[in-house]
N, C-alpha and C positions, 0 to 999 in steps of 0.2 A: 710407701714401701711395698714392694711386691712380695708375694709368697714364695718361699723356697721350693725347689723341686722335691717331689716326694721320693722316698727311698726306693719304692718299686719302679717309678719312672726312671730314676737314675740307673738302676740295675738294667732295665731294658735298653737304655741308651748305650751303656757300656757294652753289653753283649751284642748289640747290633752294629757297633762301630767297626771301622776297617781294621783297627788294631786294639782289641780289648786288653791285651797284656800291657800295652803302654799306658792306657787309661787307668788300669788297676794300679800299676806301679806309681803313677803320678799321684793318685788319690791316697795311696799308702804313705806317701811322703808329706802331702800337704794337709790332709785332714787332722792329724795330731797337732800340727803347728797351729792350724786355724782354731781348734778347740782350746789350745793353750792361750792364744791371743784373746779369745772371747772371754775366758775365765779371768783374765787380767783387767778387763774393762772396768773402770770405776763408775762411769756415768750411765751406761746403758747395758747392764748385765742382765741377760735373760736365760733362765733355766730352760725354757722351751727351745731356744736356739741351740744350746749345748746338747740337750737331749736329742734333737734332730740330727746334729752333726755326729753324735756318738752312734746313733742307729746306722747312719751311712757308713761310718768307719767299720762297724761290725759286719755289715753286709759286704763291704769291699774285702775285708779279711777273709770272709767265707769264700768269696770268689777267688781270692788268691790261693787259698788252700785247695780248692777244687781244680785249679789250673796249674798246680805245682809252681807257684810263684813265691819266692822267699819273702818273708815279712820282716826280716832283719831285726829280730828281737821283739817285735810287737807281740804282746800276749793277747789271746782271744780268738 
């Protein structure tokens, strides 16, 4: 299994992309769902994975706030 992308690297990729707003909006929708699915896993539940995903979500929320992108009820 490969290592996940670091939060700092993900941030750089988002900011360098052609359409950062679209990437931020996509991650705001998919990261909470991914965290929820990871928490539901019975066989291979990993706190490290959830912690990493949560850090990424917090970073994306910060980018959304800085770019005036609505977070649609997400707190943080």
